[in-house]
C-alpha positions in Angstrom: 38.0 6.1 -18.0 36.2 7.6 -15.0 32.6 8.4 -15.6 32.0 12.2 -15.6 29.9 14.0 -13.1 27.7 16.5 -15.0 27.2 19.9 -13.4 23.7 21.2 -13.9 23.8 24.9 -14.4 21.9 27.1 -11.9 18.5 28.4 -12.9 17.9 26.0 -15.7 15.0 24.0 -14.2 11.8 24.3 -16.2 9.6 21.9 -14.2 10.0 20.7 -10.7 8.4 17.5 -9.6 8.3 15.8 -6.2 8.2 12.0 -6.0 8.0 11.1 -2.4 11.4 11.9 -0.9 12.9 12.2 -4.4 12.9 15.4 -6.5 13.6 15.8 -10.1 13.3 18.5 -12.7 13.6 19.0 -16.5 16.0 21.4 -18.1 17.5 22.0 -21.5 21.2 21.4 -22.0 23.7 23.3 -24.1 22.4 21.4 -27.2 18.8 22.3 -26.4 18.1 18.7 -25.5 15.5 18.1 -22.7 17.2 16.4 -19.8 15.9 15.2 -16.5 17.9 15.6 -13.3 16.9 13.1 -10.6 18.3 13.6 -7.1 19.3 10.4 -5.3 18.5 10.2 -1.7 21.7 10.5 0.4 23.2 7.3 1.5 21.0 5.1 -0.6 23.2 4.3 -3.6 20.5 5.1 -6.0 22.8 7.1 -8.2 25.5 4.5 -8.8 22.9 1.8 -9.1 21.2 3.7 -11.9 24.5 4.3 -13.7 25.7 0.7 -13.4 22.5 -0.7 -14.8 22.7 1.8 -17.7 26.2 0.5 -18.5 25.1 -3.2 -18.2 22.3 -2.4 -20.6 24.9 -1.2 -23.0 26.8 -4.4 -22.7 23.7 -6.5 -23.3 22.5 -4.4 -26.2 19.3 -3.5 -24.5 17.5 -0.3 -25.5 17.7 1.9 -22.4 17.5 5.4 -21.0 20.9 7.0 -20.7 22.2 8.0 -17.2 25.2 10.0 -16.0 26.3 11.1 -12.6 25.4 14.7 -11.9 25.2 17.5 -9.3 22.8 20.4 -9.0 21.9 23.2 -6.6 25.5 24.5 -6.5 26.8 21.0 -5.9 24.5 20.4 -2.9 22.4 17.8 -4.7 23.9 14.5 -6.0 22.0 12.7 -8.6 21.8 11.5 -12.2 20.9 13.2 -15.5 19.0 11.4 -18.2 18.1 12.9 -21.7 14.5 12.3 -22.7 13.9 9.3 -24.9 10.5 10.6 -26.0 10.7 12.4 -29.3 9.2 15.9 -29.7 5.4 15.6 -30.2 5.3 12.1 -28.8 4.2 10.9 -25.4 5.0 8.2 -23.0 2.2 5.8 -21.9 3.1 4.0 -18.7 2.1 0.4 -18.1 -0.6 1.2 -15.6 -2.4 3.5 -18.1 -2.0 0.9 -20.8 -3.4 -2.0 -18.7 -6.2 0.1 -17.4 -7.3 0.8 -21.0 -7.8 -2.9 -21.7 -8.7 -4.3 -18.2 -11.9 -2.9 -16.6 -11.3 -2.1 -12.9 -7.5 -2.1 -13.2 -6.0 -0.3 -10.1 -3.8 2.1 -12.0 -3.2 4.4 -9.1 -1.8 1.7 -6.9 2.0 1.5 -7.6 3.2 -1.3 -5.4 1.8 -4.8 -4.6 -0.6 -4.6 -7.5 -1.7 -8.1 -8.0 -3.5 -7.1 -11.2 0.0 -6.4 -12.7 0.5 -9.9 -14.0 3.1 -11.2 -16.4 0.3 -12.7 -18.5 -1.4 -9.4 -18.9 1.8 -7.7 -19.9 2.4 -10.4 -22.5 -1.1 -10.0 -23.9 -0.9 -6.2 -24.3 2.6 -6.4 -25.8 1.6 -9.0 -28.4 -2.1 -8.1 -29.1 -1.4 -4.6 -30.4 0.9 -3.5 -33.2 3.7 -2.3 -31.0 7.1 -1.8 -32.7 10.5 -2.3 -31.1 12.0 0.7 -29.3 13.0 3.6 -31.5 16.5 3.2 -32.8 16.8 -0.5 -31.7 18.0 -2.8 -34.4 17.0 -6.4 -33.9 19.2 -9.3 -35.3 18.5 -10.2 -38.8 17.7 -13.8 -37.9 15.6 -15.2 -35.0 12.4 -14.3 -33.3 13.3 -10.8 -32.1 10.7 -8.8 -33.9 8.0 -8.2 -31.3 7.9 -5.8 -28.3 7.6 -8.7 -25.8 10.8 -10.2 -27.1 12.6 -7.1 -26.1 10.7 -6.8 -22.8 11.9 -10.3 -22.0 15.4 -8.8 -22.2 14.3 -6.2 -19.6 13.3 -9.1 -17.3 16.7 -10.7 -17.8 18.3 -7.4 -16.7 16.0 -7.3 -13.7 17.1 -10.9 -12.7 20.8 -10.0 -13.3 20.8 -6.9 -11.1 18.0 -8.0 -8.7 15.9 -5.0 -9.7 12.8 -5.1 -7.6 11.1 -2.1 -9.1 9.6 -3.2 -12.4 6.1 -2.0 -11.3 3.5 -0.8 -13.8 4.9 2.7 -13.9 8.4 1.5 -14.8 7.7 0.3 -18.3 5.6 1.7 -21.1 5.1 2.7 -24.7 5.9 5.7 -26.8 3.1 7.1 -29.0 4.2 9.2 -31.9 2.2 12.0 -33.5 1.1 9.6 -36.2 -0.2 7.3 -33.4 2.3 4.6 -34.0 3.3 2.6 -30.9 6.8 1.7 -29.8 8.0 -0.1 -26.7 9.8 2.4 -24.5 13.5 1.7 -23.6 14.0 0.3 -20.1 14.4 2.9 -17.4 14.5 3.6 -13.7 16.7 0.8 -12.2 17.8 2.5 -9.0 16.3 -0.3 -6.8 19.0 -2.8 -7.8 22.3 -4.4 -6.7 21.6 -4.2 -3.0 22.2 -0.4 -3.2 20.1 0.1 0.0 22.2 -2.2 2.2 24.7 -0.8 4.8 28.4 -1.5 4.2 28.5 -3.3 7.5 25.9 -5.8 6.3 27.5 -6.1 2.9 30.8 -7.2 4.5 29.0 -9.5 6.9 27.2 -11.3 4.0 30.3 -11.5 1.9 32.3 -13.1 4.7 29.7 -15.3 6.4 29.6 -19.1 6.5 25.9 -19.0 7.4 24.1 -20.0 4.2 21.0 -18.3 5.3 22.8 -14.9 5.5 24.9 -15.3 2.4 24.8 -13.2 -0.7 23.4 -16.3 -2.5 20.5 -16.3 0.0 20.0 -12.6 -0.4 19.6 -12.7 -4.2 17.1 -15.6 -4.0 14.7 -13.3 -2.1 14.7 -10.6 -4.8 11.1 -10.0 -5.9 9.8 -8.7 -9.2 6.7 -6.4 -9.2 5.0 -8.8 -11.6 2.5 -11.4 -10.3 1.7 -14.9 -11.6 -2.0 -14.2 -11.2 -4.5 -11.7 -9.7 -5.0 -14.0 -6.7 -1.3 -14.7 -6.1 -0.1 -13.8 -2.6 3.4 -13.0 -3.8 4.9 -11.7 -7.0 7.4 -13.6 -9.0 11.0 -13.5 -7.9 13.1 -11.5 -10.4 14.5 -14.7 -11.9 11.1 -16.3 -11.8 9.6 -13.5 -13.9 12.3 -14.0 -16.6 11.9 -17.8 -16.5 8.2 -17.5 -17.0 8.6 -14.9 -19.8 10.8 -17.5 -21.4 7.9 -19.9 -21.6 6.1 -17.5 -23.8 9.1 -17.1 -26.1 12.0 -19.4 -25.5 14.0 -18.1 -28.5 13.9 -14.5 -27.2 15.0 -15.7 -23.7 17.9 -17.7 -25.2 18.9 -14.7 -27.3 19.3 -12.4 -24.3 20.9 -15.2 -22.3 23.5 -15.6 -25.1 24.1 -11.9 -24.9 24.7 -12.2 -21.2 27.1 -15.1 -21.7 29.3 -12.8 -23.8 29.8 -10.6 -20.8 32.7 -11.4 -18.4 33.3 -10.6 -14.8 36.0 -8.2 -16.1 33.4 -6.3 -18.0 31.4 -5.8 -14.9 34.5 -4.9 -12.9 35.4 -2.3 -15.4 32.1 -0.6 -14.9 32.7 -0.3 -11.2 36.3 0.8 -11.7 35.0 3.8 -13.8 32.7 5.0 -11.0 34.2 8.1 -9.2 35.3 7.3 -5.6 33.0 9.9 -4.3 29.9 8.0 -5.7 30.3 4.5 -4.2 32.0 2.7 -1.3 34.3 -0.2 -1.8 32.0 -2.7 0.0 29.1 -1.6 -2.1 31.1 -2.3 -5.3 32.3 -5.7 -4.0 28.8 -6.7 -2.9 27.2 -5.7 -6.2 29.8 -7.5 -8.2 29.2 -10.7 -6.2 25.5 -10.3 -6.9 26.1 -10.0 -10.6 28.4 -13.1 -10.6 25.8 -15.2 -8.8 22.8 -14.0 -10.7 24.6 -14.6 -14.0 25.4 -18.1 -12.9 21.8 -18.7 -11.9 20.5 -17.4 -15.2 22.9 -19.6 -17.1 21.7 -22.7 -15.3 18.0 -22.3 -16.1 16.7 -25.5 -17.6 14.3 -23.7 -19.9 17.3 -22.2 -21.8 19.0 -25.5 -22.4 
């Protein structure tokens, strides 16, 4: 089944926002649901990366924002649409706002290379406060999967699997309901994944090279998380390092998500790419991304802390 491309009707935008070179707007669909259209930058692969990660979340059972391919502005803009996951009357508190509320001097306006954005601090805020699991998410009846950080650990496994390098402090958060209850937000914004920014020429070179230093294996080892080991650390964790260190806080949760990944086969991932319309992705991009998934899944399965 080929994934649909949603046509956003003309004149429906209610709020236009500019994010660097990206643009997005909110509108209400035919069911009066608030939906965001986010335009992907041409030639970047942001749209297919977002859709693929959405479908991988579905395979893993991770609570996630929904994404579909879309077009707007009479078909001149390609992007994705995503229905709001924030219930009416509730609001989304992003990680920077949350950390700034408990850490004096936290640099909440600095999005990237924020050394104060440490895994330890995220663990503290997600365990110190009475934060419920994401709305609608049903944990298993057995096992230690009752806390927000247990689910966040699954988000970090996703990051390691898809080499998502954009888990900065505005790409996770909490939902506050009108009665002031706190819920972990579903995982969202995964467009910086799966080598989507590489050129097809380089993808094919890396897939075919005998040079270990230029291989896909070498490429994925360099993927960096936006989470740091400490405030004085010169470099952030790698994506797999962030998950591995989260596993030290709660090995049972890490094993739970690793077991979920082990149930996914290469054919499951291939089916996701087979369902992408040809207009939205090139063949080398798909082959390169699939190789990344294969290698990252193997690396995650070999982590000593999970054995």
